[in-house]
N, C-alpha and C positions, 0 to 999 in steps of 0.2 A: 741902412747900408746895403748896397747892392753887390759888393765884391763877391760874396759867396754865391749869390744868385747868378752872377756872371760865369763863375766856374761851372755851376750846375748846368746852365743853359748851353755852354760849350759842349758838355758831354752829351746832352740830348740832341743837339744839332748834329753831332758826329754820328748819331744813330739814326739820322734821317727825319727828325722831327722839326716842324716849324715851332718856334718858341716866342713867347711874349713875357717879359719881366714886368711885374707890377701891373697886372691886368686889372682894370677898374670895373667892378661889378656893382651896378646899382640894383637894389631890390625894389620890387613893386610893393605898394602898400599892403596887398594881401599876403605877400611873402613875409613882410615884417610882422604882420599879425600872427602868422603861423609860428614864427619863432619867438613870439611874445616880446618883441622889441621894436616898437613903432618909431624909435628915434635912431636906429642903427645907421651910421653913416655909410658911404660907399665902401664896399669891401675891396681891399687891396690884395689880390691873389699874388703870392710871391712869384709864381711862375706857372704859365699854362704851356703845355706842349701838345702838339697835334700832328697826326698823320692819318690818312684815311682809315677810318674804323676805330681810332683811339683818340680820346681826349684825356689828358692828365692834368689834374689840379695838384700842383707840387708845392708843398710847404717846405721851405728851406730854413733850417736852423743850424747856423754854424756853431754857436755857443763855444767858440774856441777859448774865450777868456773866462769861462764859467765851468760849473760842474758837468755840464752836458745834458742831453736829453735823458730823462729818467723813465725807466720802465713803469714804475708806479704812477707817474704823472699821466701816462698814456692809458694804463689799464687798471689803475686802482684809485686810491684817494691820496695821491701825492700832493705835496705842498704847492706844486706848480701846475696842477691839472687844469686850472683856468686858462693857462697859456695854450692849451691844446683843445679848445672847444670843438674844432672840426672833427677831432677823433673821439672826444669823450661825450659829446651831446648828439645823440642819434637824430633827433628831429632837426636840429640846426644843420647837421651835415646833409641830411636828405634834401632840405629846402635849398641850401646853397649849391649843392652839386646840380640839382635840377635847374636852378636859376642860371648857373654858368652854361650848362648845355643849351638851354633855350636862348640865351644871349648870343652864343656863338652861332647857333643855327639861324637866328633872325638876322645876323650880320653876314650870313652866307660864308662863314669861316669853318663850318663843320656841317655834317649831315645828320639828319634826324635819327638814322640808324646807328650812328657812331656810339660806342660805349664809353662811359666816363669812369675813370679810375682815380683813386686818391693815393698820393705819394707823400712820404716824408723823407727828406734827405737831411742827414745830420752829420755835421763836421766833428762832433764829439758826443760820446755817450757816457752818461754817469755809470760808473761801475765797470767800464771797459768791455772787453770782448764777450764775456759771458752774458752781460745784459744786452749787448748788441744782437747776439743770437736770439735771446728771449724776445726782444722787440720784433725781430724779423719773423720769428715763428708766430707770434701773436698777430702780426699784420697778415701773414699768409692765411691764417684761419678766418680773418675777416675779408679776405680777398682784396687787401690793400697792398701797396708796395713800399718797401723800405730800403734805402741805401744808406749805409753807415760809413764811418771813417775808413774801414778796411777796403770796402768796395770802391769808395772814392779814390783812395790811393792807387788801387790796382788799375782803375780806368785812366788815371792821370799818367801812370807809368807807361801805359800802352801808347799814349801820345808820343812819348819819347821813342818807343820801339818802332812805331810806324814811320818815323823819320819824314813826316809831312810837316811843312812849315805853314803856319797860319799866324798872321800878325795880330794876335790878341793877348791880353794879359795872362790868360790861363796857359797858353803855349809858352810864352816867355818865361814865366815863373817856373813851370815844369822843367823846361830846358836848363834853367839856372840851378834848380835843386837836384835834379836827377843827372844832369850832365849830358854831354853829346855822345 
C-alpha cells in the first residue's frame, strides 16, 4: 500500500526534497554475502528523499489498523523486532545504506560527498505519546530521524494554514478533515 508513502512524500517534497517511492535497490553478490543472505531479493525502499548534501532512506509504517510501532521492537527484543531489521541489525543497515548511496551515485542522482540518513515515519505508535518521545530520543542518540503521529498531524495542519492548493490526495484529504 502506497497511500501512507504518498502522504509522507508530499511532506518531504514541500521541504524541497526530490523523492522516489518504492525505490528498487539490487544488491551485489558481495553485499549479499556481507549480510549472510545470498538469496535476498531486490530491496524495496519505501521512500528515498534527496537534496544536495542529504540522502534519506525513509521507512514508512502507517500501522493505523494495528497496535503501532513499538519501542521494544526497535530497541529491545520485542515480538515484532524482525519487522525492523534496518534498525535492529547493524551490519544489515550498514551494507544497505552504503549500497543505496553507491547506487544513487552511480546513477548520478546523488554526490559522493552526500551524507545518508535513516528515517522512520510512523502513523501510529504503540503506547501513545510517551513511547513516541522515547522512540524519538532513542533515534536521536543513534543519529537517526523519527517522525511520529504528532509531528505528521502538525505538518498536515500547516498545509491548511499555508492556503496553497496542490491537486493531490494529501492536500484534498487535509482540506476535508481540517477544513478551509
